[in-house]
N, C-alpha and C positions, 0 to 999 in steps of 0.2 A: 197093070200099070194104072188103069182107070181107079181100082180100088185105092192104090197108094196116093194118088191124087186127091181123092175124095176125103181120105183121112187127113191129109196135110191141110185142106181147106177147113174141114171141121175144127182142127186144132187151132188155126189162126182165129177163126171166129169166136171160139171160147176164150182166148186171150184177149181179143178185142173187147169182149163183154165184161170180163173179169176187172180190167183197169177201171172203167167208169164205175163198177160196183163198189170197188175199194175206195174210189174217190168221193162216192156218194156217202159212204159211211163215215169218211173223215169230216165230210161237210155238215152233216146233219145229226150225227150221234154225239152225245155228250161224252161218250165213253170211247176212249181210243186204246188200242191194243200195243204190244211191244213193237209192232212194225213202225210206229210212228217215230220219226227222226228225233223229235224232242226228247222221247223217252229214252233214247239211246246216248244222250249227251251226259257223261259222267260229271263234267264240271258243273252242271245245272242241278245236280242232286247233293244238297247239303247232308251233313252227318245227322242221322236220327238219333233223338235222345235214347239212351239205354232203357228207360223205364217204359217208351212207347214202341220199342223195335218190334214190329210184327204182332202188334195188339190187334184185335178184332175190331173191325169197322164195318158200319153199315151206312150206306149213302143212297138218299133218296133224291132223285133229280126232278127239275120242273115238269118234264114231259111224262112222268109217271114210272120211270126206270128205277128199279132197285138193284143195288149192287152190294154184295158183301165180300169181304177180303181181309188182307192184314196189311196195317200200315208200313210203308217202306221208304217214305220221303217225299218231298216237294219238288216240284218240277216247274220252273217259272211261276205262273199263276194257276197251278193246278196241283193236285194231289195225286200220288201214285200208291196203288194197292197191288198186292200180289193175290190174284184171284184165279182159281182154276188152273194153277201152274204157270201163268204168265204174268207180266206186268200189265196193269191196267191205268191209263191216266185219264183222270177226270177233272175238267175245268172248273174252277170255284164259281164262274158265273152260271154254271148250269145246276149247281147244287141247291136243293131245297132244305135238306137237312142233313146233317152229319153226326154220327154218333161212334165214340170209340171206347172201348173197354179200358178201364184203368185199375190201378192197385195203389192204395194209400201207402206212402213212405213211412215206414216204421220210424226211422230216425226223426222225422219232423214230428211225429206223435210223442217220441221220447222227450224231445225238447220241451214241449208243453208239460210233460211230466215232471220233468226237473224243476221248471219254473213253479209249477203249481205246488210241488212238495215244500219248496223253501217258502213260498208265500202262506201256506195254510199253517205251518209250524210256527212261523213269525206272528200269525194272527192269533193262534191259540196260546202260545207261551206268554204273549203280553197281556192276557185278559186279566182284568181287575176284578172287583167285587160286584160289577154291573152286569148288564146283558153281554152275552157272547159276542165276540169280535172287537169290543172296545178296548183299547190298549190302556195301560197305566200311563200316568203323567209322573215323571217323564218316561216316555218309551224307549226301551233298550233292546236293541236288536240283539238276538242270541246268536253269536257266530256258529254254534254248533248246529243250527237249523239248516245250515247250507249243507250238511250231511244228508239231508232227506232228498237232495237232488239225485243221488245214485239210485235208491229204490224207485224214486218216481220216474226216472228215466227207463230203468229196468222194465217197470210195469207197462207204462205206456209205449214203450219201443216194441212190445208184442203185438199192437194193434195194426194190423195191415188188411184193412177191409178193401175188398173188391167192389168196384163201382164203374161209372161211366161218365163221359162228358158228352153233352149235347149242345149242338149249335143249330139254330133255325134261322132261315132266311124267308122273310115274309113278302118281300117285294119293296118295302119302303127303303129308299136309297140311303137315308142317313143312318137308319137302324141296321141296315145290312152291312154297310161300311164298318161300323163299329163291331158288328158281329164277325165280320171276316178278319178284322184285325186281331179280335181275340182268339180266333181259331188259328190263324198263322202264329201267333205268339205262343199259343199252347203247343202246337205241333212241332216247333223248334225248342221245346223245353221251358217255356214259360209256366207261371202259375195257372192251375186250372181253377174251374169254378167248384164250389163245395155246396152241399145241400144241407147238411146237419151242423148245426151250430152250438156249441156249450160255452157259456161266458161266466166268469166270477168277477165281481165288482166290489171296490172298497174304496173308501176315501173319507173327506171331511164331511160331517153332517151338521145341519143347521139346529142343533139342540139348544135347549134353554141354557144349559152350561155354557155354550158359546156367546150368549148374549147377556148372561147373568153379569151385572154391574160390579164394578170392584168396590172395596170399601164396606164389605159385609162381614159380619161375624159368622164363623163356622159353628160356633156354639156361643152361648151367653157367658161372658167373663165374670163369673160370681164374684171372684176375689177383688176385682176393681173394674166396675163398668165405665170408668172414665177413660180407660186406656184405648189407644186406636186399634182397629181390626188387624193391622199388619204386625203389631206387637204382641198379639195374644195368640197366635197359631203360625204353623208353617205347614198349612194344609196341602196336601197332594192328593188329588182325586183322579178321576177318569178323564181322558182327553175326549175330544169330540171327533175322533177318528174311528171309524168302524170298517174293519177290514173284511168282515163278513156281511157286507150289505146286501148282495144280491147274487143269486144262482139263477141262470136262465138256460133253457134249452129249446131251440126252434128249428123249423125244417121248412125249406124253400117249396111253396106251392107254385109259386111263379118265379121267374128269374130275379125279379126285383121285390118280392114279397115272401115274407117268413110268417108262420104262425107257430105257436108254442106255448109252454108254461114257464112261470117264474115264480121264484120265492123271494120276498123281500122283507128285511127286517127293518121296522120303523121304530124299534126300541130306543130309548135314550138313557144315558146313565142318570142315577139319581141326582138331583140337585137340590140344595137347602141353603138357607142363610137367615141371618138376623139383623134387622136394621134398628138402631136405638132412635126411638122416637122422642123420647124425653129424659133429661137427666137434671136432678137438683142436688143438694147435699144430703138428701135422706132418701130419695126414691129414684129408681131409673125404671124405664119401661122399654121393652124390646118386642116389636112385631116381627114375626117369622113367616117363611113359606117353605114348604118342601114338597117335591113331587116326585113320583117314580112310576114309570110304567114300561112294560113289555109287550110290544106288538109286533104281529107278523101278517104278511098278506100273500096269499096264493092266488095267483093271477093267470087268466088266458091272455095272451098278449100278441099282437101284431107289429111286425117291424117291416118298414118300407127302405128300400135304398134308391131314392129318385135320381141321383146323379151317377148312376152305375156306369153309363156310356160315355161320360164326360170326363172321368178321372182314370188315372193309370190302375191297373188291375191290383197293385199292391196297396192301394188307398181305397178305403170305403167310409162313406159318411151315411149313417143311419138314423132314423127316427121312428119311434114307437109309441104306443099305448096299451094299456091293460086294464082289465077289469076283473074283479073277482070276489073273494071272501077273506076277511080278516078277522084275526082274534086279538083281544086286548086284555090286559090285566093290569091294573094300576091303582094308585092312591093319592089323593092330594090332602094337605094338612096345613091348617092357618094357626100355628100357636101365638099365644099372647102372654108375655111373662112380666111380672113385676118383682124388682130387686129392691130391698130396702137396706138402709144403713143402721147398724146395730151398734150401740155403745154398752158395754157390759163391765160392771165394776166387780172384781173378784180379789179378796185377800189384799185390798188397798191398791190393786193395779186396775187401770181402765184398758178394756180391750175393744178395739173398733174393727168391724168387719161387715161385709155384705152377705145378705141372706136372701135367697129366693123366697119370696112370699106366696106368689100364686103362679100357676102355669095352667093355662086353659087352652085346650085344643080338642077340636071335634073332626077326626079323620073322615075323608069321604072316599069310600072304596067303590070301584067300578071295574066290571068285567062283562064278557060277552062277544058275540059275534057281529061284525058290521060289513057292510059295503066298502070294498077297497077299490081305489082307482089309483092309475099310475101313468105319468108321461116322462119320456126318456129319450135320449140320443146319444149318439157316440161318433168319435172319428178315430178309425183304427188304421194301423199300419201292418201289413202281412210280412211277418219275419221269415216265415218258411211257408211250405204248402198247407200245413195243418195248424199253424200258430200266429197268433196276432196279438198286438198290445195296442193299447189306445187310450184316448181320454173319454170318460163317461160321466153324464150327468142325469139325475132323475128327480122326480118330485112325486112321492107316494104318500097317499093320505088314507085314513080310515073315517068314514062318515059318522055323524053323530056328535055326541058331547065332545068337545075338545078340551084344550088347556086354559084354565081360566086366567083372568087378568091379574097382574100383580102390581097395583099402583105404586107402592113403595119403590119398586124396581124399575118403574116405568117400562113395564111389559104389558102389552095388550093380550087379549085372548086370540087363541089360533086354534085350527083343527089339529087333531091327532095326526100329525104327519110332518114330514121334513124333506129337504132338499139334501142331496148328496152330490158332491163334485170329487172326482177321483179317477183312478186308473181301472182299466178292464183287461183282463186276460182271457184269450179266446182260443178254442180248440175247434177245428173245422174239419169235416170229413166229406 
């Protein structure tokens, strides 16, 4: 009887001690197990996105506790994991870092492939006799290029890279609030952060063709120097639109900072023209100017996204700069031509015509490697997890000898460089 009473007393003491221990764990530990009432409330557990369901997670808490598991949902202001065969709930206020494994959506990459295929075919099929990427004037879009959307989608749809999303909480209230908002949005199916970025850019370029004045002769009108330029030719050249301006690949070394490489075309279409400087009954003089150059720059670039925490995640505004090596191959020419009026009598008939009397020109050829510099920025809209489109602007130049002045065209000298304003298509992993 005494032994039975002793066993009963020991059992009661054990129960009395166990209850405070459990309460202590609930009060001081950032990790709560499935016995927690909150974790048992089905109405508080929203649906988990299919591509995140039971993905591997690693959580570090502010007190040094590390927990791994598989993501299974949100509970109030906490995250639920399956770890060790049971549900574990961790409050977001206790999280120092949160990392979850992900897998790139192939359909999103396929969308980029489809758009890129159509874009590249349009860029290459419209090429004229000048540098690659410059379309003919007038530009005609080939409907057949849409067919390239199919192989582009099929090729890029195969890319399903494994990766991870990382969220860090430093203790700064404002930054942590933005980080927590981004984490919750992602865990509920929102767009995640990407680290590898490939962009292609094309648009209007500030070429000499774009600023060349009207009223120039495309060639000297030998048959009648008195006619107006508009009456002697219907010249169609190259536009100032380069669809293959820039290709760039960068990687995030910080959440707000990217480093990478870029190729930029600073080439411009050939431009030429003649201005009539004098005209009499017997002599006409024409001064001309022509220039052509092909240049490209290979750059090390840095890209910053300073407004990342202030804008929705589908919008990004970036600014960057680059420095590197460029190559140039070009030619300038300043011809001067004199045309004389000739009267000739033959077999009793008088013939009158104009004849070129002199044509003087000394071409200046230049080539070599130069220092290349670039400034650029973009405003992008994320269409899908891996695809963005936006507006892009850049100024890229090659140091050294630039374009000469053309007084008769009212053009001053400028560096071998230009501005490009246009669209950008991006692929993000």
